[in-house]
C-alpha positions in Angstrom: 17.2 8.8 -4.2 18.7 9.0 -0.8 20.0 12.3 0.5 21.4 13.1 3.9 21.3 16.4 5.6 21.4 17.7 9.2 18.1 19.4 10.3 15.7 19.8 13.1 13.4 17.3 11.6 11.8 15.3 14.5 12.8 11.6 14.1 10.7 10.7 17.1 7.8 13.1 17.0 6.6 14.7 20.2 2.9 15.1 20.4 1.3 18.6 20.6 1.4 20.1 24.1 -2.3 21.1 23.9 -3.2 17.4 23.7 -1.7 16.8 27.2 -3.7 16.7 30.4 -3.0 15.4 33.8 -3.7 11.8 32.6 -1.5 12.1 29.6 -2.5 11.8 25.9 -5.4 9.8 24.6 -4.3 7.6 21.7 -6.8 4.9 20.7 -8.5 4.0 24.0 -5.7 4.8 26.3 -4.1 7.8 27.9 -0.4 7.8 27.1 2.2 9.4 29.3 4.6 11.5 27.2 8.0 12.8 28.2 8.2 16.6 28.2 10.8 18.5 26.1 14.2 18.6 27.8 16.1 21.4 26.2 17.0 24.9 27.1 16.4 26.1 23.6 13.1 24.4 23.3 14.1 21.8 20.7 12.9 18.3 21.1 15.3 15.6 22.2 15.2 11.8 21.7 16.5 8.9 23.7 19.8 7.3 22.6 21.6 4.7 24.7 19.7 6.0 27.8 20.6 9.7 27.1 18.5 12.5 25.7 20.2 14.0 22.6 19.0 17.1 20.7 17.4 16.4 17.4 19.5 19.0 15.5 22.6 16.9 16.2 21.2 14.0 14.2 21.5 13.4 10.5 18.2 13.1 8.8 18.0 10.7 5.9 15.4 11.7 3.3 14.1 8.7 1.5 10.9 7.1 0.3 10.2 5.7 3.7 6.5 6.0 4.3 3.0 6.7 2.9 1.9 10.2 3.8 -1.0 12.5 3.3 0.7 15.9 4.1 -1.1 19.1 4.9 1.2 21.8 3.5 -0.1 24.3 6.1 1.3 22.1 8.8 4.5 20.5 7.4 7.2 22.3 5.5 7.4 20.6 2.1 11.2 20.3 2.3 10.9 18.3 5.5 8.2 16.0 4.3 9.5 12.6 3.1 7.6 9.5 1.9 4.9 8.8 -0.6 2.2 11.5 -0.5 -1.3 11.5 -1.9 -1.3 15.2 -2.5 1.1 15.4 -5.4 4.5 17.0 -5.9 6.9 14.2 -6.6 7.2 11.0 -8.7 6.5 8.8 -5.8 3.3 10.7 -5.1 2.1 10.2 -8.7 3.0 6.5 -8.6 0.9 5.9 -5.5 -1.9 8.1 -6.8 -2.1 6.0 -10.0 -1.4 2.6 -8.3 -4.2 2.8 -5.7 -7.2 3.1 -8.0 -5.6 0.6 -10.5 -5.2 -2.0 -7.8 -8.7 -1.3 -6.5 -10.0 -1.9 -10.0 -8.4 -5.4 -10.1 -9.0 -6.3 -6.5 -12.2 -8.3 -7.2 -14.7 -5.8 -5.9 -16.6 -6.1 -2.7 -14.2 -7.8 -0.2 -17.2 -9.3 1.7 -18.3 -11.5 -1.2 -17.2 -15.0 -1.8 -13.6 -15.2 -3.2 -11.6 -17.6 -5.3 -9.8 -19.3 -2.5 -7.1 -20.8 -4.8 -6.3 -17.4 -6.2 -6.3 -15.8 -2.8 -3.9 -18.3 -1.2 -1.7 -18.4 -4.3 -1.2 -14.6 -4.4 -0.7 -14.4 -0.7 1.8 -17.3 -0.8 3.8 -15.5 -3.6 3.8 -12.4 -1.4 5.3 -14.5 1.4 8.0 -15.7 -0.9 8.8 -12.2 -1.9 9.5 -11.2 1.7 10.5 -14.7 2.9 13.7 -13.8 4.8 11.9 -11.3 7.1 8.9 -11.5 9.4 8.5 -15.3 9.8 10.2 -16.1 13.1 11.9 -14.4 16.1 15.5 -13.7 15.3 17.0 -15.6 18.2 16.1 -17.0 21.6 19.1 -15.2 22.9 17.0 -12.0 22.7 15.1 -13.3 25.8 11.8 -12.3 24.2 9.8 -13.3 27.3 11.8 -11.0 29.4 11.5 -8.2 26.8 7.7 -8.4 26.5 6.9 -8.7 30.2 9.5 -6.4 31.8 10.8 -3.9 29.2 7.4 -3.5 27.5 4.7 -3.8 30.2 2.3 -1.7 28.0 1.7 -2.7 24.4 3.1 -0.6 21.6 0.5 1.1 19.4 0.9 1.1 15.6 -1.1 3.2 13.2 -0.7 1.7 9.7 -2.5 0.0 6.9 -1.9 -3.5 5.6 -1.0 -2.7 2.0 1.7 -0.1 2.8 5.2 -1.6 2.1 6.7 0.6 4.8 4.2 -0.4 7.4 5.0 -4.0 6.4 8.6 -3.4 7.2 7.7 -2.4 10.8 5.4 -5.4 11.2 8.2 -7.7 10.0 10.4 -6.2 12.7 7.7 -6.7 15.3 7.5 -10.4 14.4 11.3 -10.8 14.5 11.4 -9.2 18.0 8.4 -11.3 19.1 6.5 -8.2 20.2 2.7 -7.8 20.6 1.2 -4.6 19.5 -2.1 -2.8 19.3 -2.9 -2.1 15.7 -5.1 0.8 14.6 -5.8 0.3 10.9 -5.7 3.5 8.8 -7.1 2.5 5.3 -7.6 5.2 2.8 -11.0 6.7 3.5 -10.5 6.1 7.2 -13.2 7.4 9.5 -11.3 7.5 12.7 -7.6 6.5 13.0 -6.1 8.8 10.3 -7.6 11.8 12.0 -6.1 10.7 15.3 -2.6 10.5 13.8 -3.0 13.9 12.2 -4.3 15.4 15.5 -1.4 14.1 17.6 1.4 13.8 15.1 0.7 16.8 12.9 0.3 14.9 9.6 -1.3 11.8 8.1 1.9 9.7 7.5 2.2 6.0 8.1 3.4 4.0 9.8 3.1 6.0 13.1 4.3 4.3 16.3 3.5 5.2 19.9 5.5 3.6 22.7 3.7 4.3 26.0 6.6 2.7 27.9 9.0 5.5 26.9 6.6 8.3 25.9 8.0 8.3 22.4 6.0 8.6 19.1 7.6 8.3 15.7 7.1 8.5 12.0 9.4 7.0 9.4 9.5 3.2 9.1 13.3 3.0 9.0 13.7 5.0 12.2 10.9 3.0 13.9 12.6 -0.3 13.0 16.0 0.9 14.4 14.3 2.1 17.6 12.5 -1.2 18.1 15.7 -3.2 17.7 17.6 -0.7 20.0 14.9 -0.7 22.7 13.5 -4.2 22.5 16.2 -6.2 20.7 19.0 -5.8 23.2 20.6 -3.0 21.2 21.3 -5.1 18.1 21.0 -3.9 14.5 18.0 -4.7 12.4 18.3 -8.0 10.6 20.3 -8.0 7.4 18.5 -6.6 4.4 15.3 -5.7 6.3 15.6 -2.0 5.7 17.3 -2.0 2.3 15.0 -4.6 0.7 11.7 -2.7 1.0 12.3 -0.5 -2.0 12.9 -3.6 -4.2 10.5 -6.3 -2.9 8.3 -4.4 -0.4 5.8 -3.4 -3.1 5.4 -7.0 -4.4 2.8 -8.1 -1.8 0.8 -4.9 -2.4 0.7 -5.5 -6.2 0.1 -9.3 -6.0 -2.7 -8.8 -3.5 -4.2 -6.1 -5.8 -4.3 -3.5 -3.0 -6.2 -5.6 -0.5 -5.9 -3.9 2.9 -5.6 -0.5 1.3 -9.1 1.0 1.1 -11.9 1.3 3.7 -14.9 -0.9 2.9 -17.8 1.3 2.2 -20.1 -0.8 4.4 -17.8 -0.9 7.4 -19.3 0.1 10.7 -18.6 3.7 11.8 -18.0 2.8 15.4 -15.3 0.4 16.6 -16.2 -2.6 18.8 -16.3 -1.9 22.6 -13.3 -4.3 23.2 -10.4 -4.9 20.9 -10.3 -8.1 18.8 -7.3 -10.3 19.1 -5.4 -12.0 16.4 -2.6 -14.6 16.7 -0.5 -14.1 13.6 2.9 -13.5 12.2 3.7 -11.1 9.4 4.6 -13.5 6.6 1.9 -16.1 7.1 -0.2 -16.2 3.9 -3.4 -17.0 5.7 -3.0 -14.5 8.5 -2.2 -11.8 5.8 -5.7 -12.2 4.3 -7.3 -11.8 7.8 -5.3 -8.7 8.5 -6.3 -7.2 5.2 -10.0 -7.6 6.2 -9.4 -6.0 9.6 -7.8 -3.1 7.9 -10.7 -2.7 5.3 -13.1 -2.7 8.2 -10.9 -0.3 10.3 -11.2 -2.5 13.3 -8.5 -2.0 16.0 -7.1 -5.2 17.3 -4.3 -6.7 19.4 -1.7 -8.4 17.2 0.0 -11.3 19.0 3.0 -12.1 16.9 3.6 -15.9 17.0 6.4 -16.8 14.6 8.1 -20.1 14.6 9.8 -20.5 18.0 7.9 -17.6 19.5 7.6 -17.3 23.3 3.8 -17.0 22.8 3.5 -20.4 21.1 2.5 -22.1 24.3 -0.1 -19.4 25.0 -1.6 -20.0 21.6 -1.6 -23.8 22.1 -3.3 -23.5 25.5 -6.0 -21.2 24.0 -6.6 -23.0 20.7 -5.2 -26.5 21.1 -2.9 -25.8 18.1 0.1 -23.7 17.2 -1.3 -22.8 13.8 -2.2 -19.2 12.8 -4.3 -17.3 12.2 -6.3 -17.7 15.4 -8.9 -15.1 16.0 -10.7 -14.0 19.3 -13.6 -11.6 19.6 -14.1 -10.8 23.3 -17.3 -8.9 22.4 -19.1 -12.0 21.3 -17.0 -14.8 22.8 -16.3 -16.2 19.3 -12.9 -17.9 18.6 -12.0 -19.1 15.1 -8.9 -20.8 13.7 -9.9 -21.0 10.0 -9.1 -17.9 7.8 -12.2 -18.4 5.6 -14.5 -18.5 8.6 -12.8 -15.5 10.1 -13.4 -13.5 7.0 -17.1 -14.5 6.9 -17.5 -13.7 10.6 -15.9 -10.2 10.3 -17.8 -9.0 7.3 -21.1 -10.3 8.7 -20.6 -9.0 12.2 -19.0 -5.7 11.6 -20.8 -4.4 8.5 -23.2 -1.4 8.8 -26.0 -3.3 7.1 
């Protein structure tokens, strides 16, 4: 299932030159400064231990590492990895069958009243399946406060969708590193964000990370996790089992939650809110998961404040809400702040529907 070869495959994808202007590149609502190519032969390079290294000197591990919609006119089929919607390999067929089946059992319209006991039970079981990862920052020795304020002055940007197990792997790493991130949900049927990823990255593959602090953009969840730990985790390796476990237990939350957070809700607004919503959460919290699923189904971009147990942002959350419990939701467009997941769901589907 895992083959290794040496190729020019871009681990950390540069964005197309024709998308650059004097301000940088517009991803989401921000112009991003992107490093230029730095190679006499025109090949892209990536940053390793502070040095630029040509991509062709790296080994490319081909694995089932991401969900992808690949346009064969853009990407050579032998360089494409991941789970594709367009057919061509067993993983493709699996996801193509799984998505409609999960949607069939998902309980229909996500805006309607739900069985709260079933919702919490399936989300809690999902938490147990991924319990070792994404619940708390790894160690106070990482000096998370220094990382987030000095090494990461601009928020990372993550294009993903909640039900994707490989996107989940990246979100778990972000919780463990105590990093905040701008999330641009890319559910199937996406009206906005999937096209942005295809325009700037060349293909609709998820997760897709943009780091405006270094000018790096990346596909492949495993490489994203390694990059995050290298750049924002004081150079340490990813936590034990985080990368390897995805193929075994990463799909369990997707199945237990019957594909919630996978498809765009048909009544979602076409235009995003003027200002990004904000959610205090951590990846493995069962109640926060339900809220993130709704934000994905509505394709609403938001600021994800990861506040796992022992997080440096716990005091910020307490000052704002009077509690350290998550989820805690803020809508700067209306001034609404809510700390109960059921009320958050009701508010989101009432406020951001097209009817």
